[in-house]
C-alpha positions in Angstrom: 10.7 6.6 -26.8 9.9 3.2 -25.2 7.7 0.7 -26.8 5.5 -0.2 -23.8 2.0 0.1 -22.5 0.9 2.7 -19.9 0.0 0.1 -17.3 3.6 -0.8 -16.6 4.8 2.8 -16.2 4.7 4.2 -12.6 5.6 7.9 -12.1 6.0 9.6 -8.7 7.9 12.3 -6.8 6.9 15.3 -8.9 8.3 18.7 -7.8 7.4 22.0 -9.4 9.9 24.7 -10.0 9.4 28.3 -9.0 7.9 30.4 -11.7 6.1 27.5 -13.3 6.7 25.9 -16.7 8.8 23.1 -15.4 8.1 20.0 -13.3 10.5 17.1 -12.6 9.7 13.7 -11.4 10.8 10.1 -11.3 9.4 7.1 -13.1 9.8 3.3 -13.3 9.1 1.3 -16.4 8.7 -2.4 -15.8 9.0 -5.4 -18.3 5.7 -6.8 -17.2 2.7 -6.1 -14.9 3.5 -9.1 -12.7 7.1 -7.7 -12.1 5.6 -4.4 -11.3 3.1 -5.9 -8.8 5.9 -7.7 -7.1 8.2 -4.7 -6.8 6.1 -1.5 -6.5 4.9 -0.3 -3.0 1.2 -0.9 -2.4 0.3 2.7 -2.2 1.6 3.2 -5.8 -0.2 0.1 -7.0 -3.4 1.5 -5.4 -3.1 4.6 -7.5 -3.2 2.4 -10.6 -6.2 0.5 -9.3 -4.1 -2.8 -8.9 -4.3 -3.1 -5.1 -7.3 -2.6 -2.7 -6.6 -1.9 0.9 -8.8 -3.7 3.4 -11.1 -1.3 5.2 -11.5 -1.7 8.9 -13.3 0.9 11.0 -11.4 3.2 13.3 -13.1 1.6 16.4 -12.1 -2.0 15.4 -8.5 -0.9 14.9 -8.4 0.8 18.3 -9.9 -2.2 20.0 -7.4 -4.5 18.4 -4.5 -2.3 19.4 -5.7 -2.3 23.0 -6.1 -6.1 23.0 -2.6 -6.5 21.6 -1.2 -4.4 24.4 -2.4 -7.0 26.9 -0.4 -9.9 25.5 3.4 -10.4 24.8 5.4 -11.8 22.0 4.0 -14.1 19.3 0.6 -14.2 21.0 -0.1 -10.8 19.5 -0.6 -12.5 16.1 -3.5 -14.4 17.5 -5.2 -11.4 19.1 -7.0 -10.3 15.9 -9.4 -13.2 15.9 -11.5 -11.7 18.7 -13.5 -13.8 21.2 -13.7 -17.6 20.9 -17.1 -19.1 20.8 -18.3 -21.0 23.9 -18.3 -24.8 23.6 
């Protein structure tokens, strides 16, 4: 039908119909892999193995959240660094 490679085809949103035998879904076919990486959401890129989510432990996420609650405004962006070394 389309002359393209499977790496630029992204399918999602499948729904099965009662009784079986029919499933409908939605798909996107991109011109290039670069265009797909720019426009697809990260969770769909991860399904294709094109994006790796950084892993932080649950405890680190909670500690960072509680540190961010103590500051206001743009200072929240600097909170993730943790403690500063003593000079």
